[in-house]
C-alpha positions as CSV (number, residue, x, y, z in Angstrom):
1,X,1.1,72.0,-121.9
2,X,-1.3,73.6,-119.4
3,X,1.0,73.2,-116.5
4,X,4.4,73.3,-118.1
5,X,5.3,76.7,-116.7
6,X,4.6,75.6,-113.1
7,X,7.6,74.3,-111.1
8,X,5.4,73.0,-108.3
9,X,3.4,70.4,-110.3
10,X,4.1,66.8,-109.8
11,X,2.6,64.4,-112.4
12,X,1.2,61.2,-111.0
13,X,0.4,58.6,-113.7
14,X,-1.1,55.1,-113.3
15,X,-2.7,55.7,-109.9
16,X,-3.2,52.2,-108.3
17,X,-3.0,49.9,-111.3
18,X,-4.8,46.7,-110.5
19,X,-6.9,43.9,-112.0
20,X,-3.9,42.0,-113.3
21,X,-2.1,45.0,-114.8
22,X,1.6,44.0,-115.0
23,X,4.7,46.1,-114.7
24,X,5.3,45.6,-118.4
25,X,1.8,47.1,-119.1
26,X,2.5,50.1,-116.8
27,X,6.0,50.6,-118.2
28,X,4.8,50.7,-121.8
29,X,2.1,53.3,-120.8
30,X,4.6,55.3,-118.7
31,X,7.1,55.4,-121.5
32,X,4.4,57.0,-123.8
33,X,3.1,59.4,-121.2
34,X,6.5,60.5,-119.8
35,X,7.6,61.4,-123.4
36,X,4.7,63.8,-123.6
37,X,5.4,65.3,-120.2
38,X,9.1,65.7,-120.9
39,X,8.4,67.4,-124.2
40,X,6.5,70.0,-122.4
41,X,8.3,70.1,-119.0
42,X,11.7,68.4,-119.3
43,X,12.5,68.6,-115.5
44,X,9.1,67.6,-114.2
45,X,8.8,65.1,-111.4
46,X,6.7,62.1,-112.4
47,X,5.2,59.5,-110.0
48,X,4.5,56.1,-111.6
49,X,2.1,53.7,-110.0
50,X,3.1,50.1,-109.5
51,X,1.1,46.9,-109.9
52,X,-1.4,45.7,-107.3
53,X,-2.8,49.0,-106.1
54,X,0.8,50.5,-106.1
55,X,2.3,47.9,-103.9
56,X,4.7,45.9,-106.1
57,X,7.7,48.2,-105.9
58,X,9.9,45.1,-105.4
59,X,9.0,43.9,-108.9
60,X,9.5,47.4,-110.4
61,X,13.0,47.6,-108.9
62,X,14.2,44.8,-111.3
63,X,13.3,46.9,-114.3
64,X,12.8,50.6,-113.7
65,X,12.1,53.2,-116.3
66,X,15.1,55.0,-117.9
67,X,14.2,58.6,-116.9
68,X,15.4,61.1,-114.4
69,X,13.0,62.7,-111.9
70,X,10.8,59.6,-111.7
71,X,9.5,58.2,-108.4
72,X,7.6,55.0,-107.9
73,X,4.4,55.0,-105.9
74,X,3.8,52.8,-102.9
75,X,0.4,52.9,-101.2
76,X,-0.4,51.4,-97.8
77,X,-3.1,51.3,-95.2
78,X,-1.7,50.4,-91.8
79,X,-4.6,48.1,-90.7
80,X,-4.2,46.0,-93.9
81,X,-0.6,46.3,-95.0
82,X,1.9,45.3,-92.5
83,X,5.4,43.8,-92.5
84,X,4.9,41.9,-95.8
85,X,4.6,45.2,-97.6
86,X,7.4,46.9,-95.6
87,X,9.6,43.9,-96.7
88,X,8.7,44.6,-100.4
89,X,9.6,48.3,-99.8
90,X,12.9,47.2,-98.3
91,X,13.7,45.1,-101.4
92,X,13.0,48.0,-103.7
93,X,15.1,50.4,-101.5
94,X,18.0,47.9,-101.4
95,X,18.0,48.0,-105.2
96,X,18.0,51.8,-105.3
97,X,14.5,52.4,-106.5
98,X,13.3,56.0,-105.7
99,X,10.0,55.6,-103.8
100,X,7.2,58.0,-102.7
101,X,4.2,57.0,-100.7
102,X,1.6,59.0,-102.6
103,X,-1.2,57.6,-100.5
104,X,-1.5,56.1,-97.0
105,X,-4.0,55.7,-94.2
106,X,-4.0,54.3,-90.8
107,X,-7.1,52.2,-91.2
108,X,-7.8,49.3,-93.5
109,X,-7.5,49.5,-97.3
110,X,-11.3,50.1,-97.8
111,X,-10.9,53.5,-96.0
112,X,-13.0,52.1,-93.2
113,X,-12.5,49.9,-90.1
114,X,-10.3,50.5,-87.1
115,X,-7.2,52.6,-87.1
116,X,-4.0,50.7,-86.3
117,X,-1.6,53.1,-84.6
118,X,1.1,50.6,-83.8
119,X,1.4,49.6,-87.5
120,X,1.1,53.3,-88.6
121,X,4.0,54.1,-86.3
122,X,6.1,51.3,-87.7
123,X,5.4,52.6,-91.2
124,X,6.3,56.2,-90.3
125,X,9.5,55.0,-88.7
126,X,10.5,53.2,-91.9
127,X,9.6,56.1,-94.1
128,X,11.5,58.6,-92.0
129,X,14.5,56.3,-91.6
130,X,14.7,56.0,-95.4
131,X,13.9,59.7,-96.2
132,X,10.7,58.7,-98.1
133,X,8.1,61.4,-98.7
134,X,4.5,60.7,-98.1
135,X,0.9,62.0,-98.6
136,X,-1.8,61.0,-96.2
137,X,-5.3,60.0,-97.5
138,X,-7.5,61.9,-97.1
139,X,-8.1,65.5,-96.1
140,X,-11.8,65.5,-96.3
141,X,-14.9,65.3,-94.2
142,X,-16.2,62.1,-96.0
143,X,-17.8,59.6,-93.6
144,X,-14.8,57.3,-93.6
145,X,-12.2,56.2,-91.1
146,X,-9.4,57.5,-93.4
147,X,-10.9,61.0,-93.6
148,X,-9.0,63.4,-91.4
149,X,-12.0,65.8,-90.7
150,X,-15.2,64.7,-89.1
151,X,-18.2,64.3,-91.5
152,X,-20.3,67.0,-89.7
153,X,-17.6,69.7,-90.1
154,X,-18.4,71.9,-93.1
155,X,-15.8,74.7,-92.8
156,X,-12.8,74.9,-95.1
157,X,-10.2,76.4,-92.7
158,X,-9.6,77.2,-89.1
159,X,-9.8,73.6,-88.0
160,X,-9.6,72.7,-84.3
161,X,-8.7,69.4,-82.6
162,X,-12.4,68.6,-82.1
163,X,-13.0,68.9,-85.8
164,X,-10.6,66.0,-86.5
165,X,-11.4,62.3,-86.7
166,X,-9.2,59.7,-84.9
167,X,-7.1,59.5,-88.1
168,X,-6.9,63.3,-88.2
169,X,-5.8,63.6,-84.6
170,X,-3.1,60.9,-85.1
171,X,-1.8,62.7,-88.2
172,X,-1.9,66.1,-86.5
173,X,0.0,64.8,-83.5
174,X,2.5,63.0,-85.7
175,X,3.2,66.1,-87.7
176,X,3.7,68.1,-84.4
177,X,6.1,65.8,-82.7
């Protein structure tokens, strides 16, 4: 109810379901929650997480929810998730599943480790070739490889190139191609 008058709110439910959560579990939960969202905001966009840390979009594609304005989340980290996950994405796309990458990074899935620019570039090419929207993780100064801002930067605006981490510089450069 609080956000029903806003046309710029996207509802993401089931962020990164894991620990053996099945698509049937998520689907039952989503059916309950989406009814509440639709009661208050009939045209809202809803993002639904997919099993295994929002990676099993191929499984979801066999039995999607029966709602309009629903997208299914895919999350990847370029140094952990390579071609095997792009293959799962392709299966879902071939079945017509609407996908959004609501979280990605160019390091490993822990948020740490080395960045993997070649894999990141492969991911971005696939996302762009298929008109898939995406959100990078994370715009913060946390001391992690995935953070876009260096940990010693405390300002909240006016960022310069030297304020950015390796991940931040890659993303900035990518967005300014």
